[in-house]
NUTOR-434640 format. One record per residue (C-alpha): residue number from 1; residue in three letters; x, y, z. Coordinates in nm, 2 decimals, always signed. Last residue first. Layout:
NUM,ALA,X,Y,Z
...
END
This chain:
104,LEU,-0.84,+0.30,-1.47
103,TYR,-0.63,+0.66,-1.33
102,ARG,-0.39,+0.47,-1.10
101,ALA,-0.33,+0.16,-1.31
100,ASP,-0.20,+0.43,-1.55
99,GLU,-0.29,+0.40,-1.92
98,GLU,-0.48,+0.70,-1.85
97,ILE,-0.13,+0.90,-1.80
96,ASP,+0.04,+0.72,-2.12
95,GLN,-0.28,+0.90,-2.32
94,LEU,-0.27,+1.19,-2.17
93,LEU,+0.15,+1.22,-2.26
92,LEU,+0.07,+1.14,-2.59
91,VAL,-0.19,+1.38,-2.67
90,LEU,+0.00,+1.67,-2.49
89,PHE,+0.32,+1.56,-2.70
88,GLN,+0.11,+1.58,-3.05
87,SER,+0.01,+1.93,-2.93
86,MET,+0.41,+2.00,-2.82
85,GLY,+0.51,+1.89,-3.19
84,SER,+0.24,+2.06,-3.35
83,ASP,+0.31,+2.40,-3.22
82,ILE,+0.14,+2.62,-2.96
81,ASP,-0.13,+2.88,-3.14
80,THR,-0.44,+2.80,-2.94
79,SER,-0.76,+2.60,-2.98
78,ALA,-0.56,+2.26,-2.90
77,SER,-0.38,+2.45,-2.64
76,SER,-0.74,+2.42,-2.42
75,ASN,-0.80,+2.08,-2.46
74,CYS,-0.47,+1.94,-2.34
73,ILE,-0.46,+2.19,-2.08
72,ASN,-0.78,+2.06,-1.97
71,ARG,-0.68,+1.69,-2.04
70,VAL,-0.33,+1.79,-1.81
69,THR,-0.58,+1.92,-1.57
68,GLN,-0.80,+1.63,-1.54
67,ALA,-0.55,+1.39,-1.53
66,PHE,-0.31,+1.54,-1.21
65,LEU,-0.72,+1.57,-1.03
64,LYS,-0.70,+1.21,-1.10
63,PHE,-0.35,+1.12,-1.01
62,GLU,-0.49,+1.27,-0.71
61,VAL,-0.72,+1.05,-0.58
60,GLU,-0.53,+0.75,-0.71
59,ASP,-0.23,+0.87,-0.47
58,LEU,+0.03,+1.10,-0.62
57,ASP,+0.42,+0.94,-0.61
56,ASP,+0.47,+0.88,-0.98
55,ALA,+0.31,+1.25,-1.03
54,GLN,+0.66,+1.42,-1.04
53,LEU,+0.79,+1.71,-1.27
52,MET,+1.13,+1.77,-1.29
51,ASP,+1.41,+2.02,-1.43
50,MET,+1.55,+1.98,-1.09
49,GLY,+1.59,+2.32,-0.86
48,GLY,+1.43,+2.10,-0.52
47,GLU,+1.18,+2.40,-0.43
46,ASP,+0.99,+2.52,-0.72
45,LEU,+1.13,+2.20,-1.00
44,PRO,+1.13,+1.97,-0.72
43,TRP,+0.73,+2.05,-0.62
42,LEU,+0.57,+2.07,-0.94
41,VAL,+0.38,+1.73,-0.91
40,LYS,+0.33,+1.84,-0.56
39,ALA,+0.22,+2.17,-0.60
38,LEU,-0.01,+2.04,-0.87
37,VAL,-0.18,+1.81,-0.60
36,ALA,-0.24,+2.14,-0.38
35,ALA,-0.37,+2.34,-0.66
34,ALA,-0.60,+2.07,-0.83
33,LYS,-0.92,+2.17,-0.57
32,GLY,-0.92,+2.52,-0.73
31,LYS,-0.63,+2.69,-0.99
30,GLU,-0.42,+2.61,-1.27
29,SER,-0.19,+2.85,-1.33
28,ARG,+0.09,+2.62,-1.22
27,LEU,-0.01,+2.36,-1.46
26,GLU,+0.03,+2.56,-1.75
25,GLU,+0.35,+2.77,-1.59
24,ALA,+0.50,+2.42,-1.59
23,LEU,+0.37,+2.31,-1.95
22,TRP,+0.58,+2.60,-2.09
21,MET,+0.89,+2.56,-1.87
20,PHE,+0.91,+2.17,-2.05
19,ASP,+0.81,+2.31,-2.40
18,ILE,+1.14,+2.59,-2.36
17,THR,+1.34,+2.28,-2.18
16,ARG,+1.28,+2.06,-2.43
15,LEU,+1.09,+1.78,-2.30
14,ASP,+1.14,+1.42,-2.17
13,HIS,+0.86,+1.19,-2.07
12,VAL,+0.90,+0.89,-1.85
11,SER,+0.71,+0.62,-1.78
10,GLN,+0.85,+0.31,-1.63
9,LYS,+0.82,+0.43,-1.28
8,ASN,+0.54,+0.61,-1.33
7,ILE,+0.44,+0.92,-1.46
6,ILE,+0.78,+1.11,-1.45
5,ILE,+0.80,+1.43,-1.67
4,SER,+1.10,+1.53,-1.73
3,GLY,+1.29,+1.88,-1.86
2,ALA,+1.56,+1.89,-2.17
1,MET,+1.91,+2.07,-2.18
END
């Protein structure tokens, strides 16, 4: 079983369930001005019961807040004991996010 992260129509990332749930919890734990945006990203999982995080319907401002949150998670995970595969995944996910037209 796996979870999916939808960045846009061309960009979908799949993760094994344990890593997907870890990332969802990291996003859920973020507070501040990104909280409403992250609730929107987490809605399919939290309210829809789907193993999916969805960023494809975020507007430019929301998407940049989402990107900053992923960057924060990526930076903080570099100093923790997550496995190297997840660390590499976060770097690739962040690169993909930064290539989205809403980020530029």
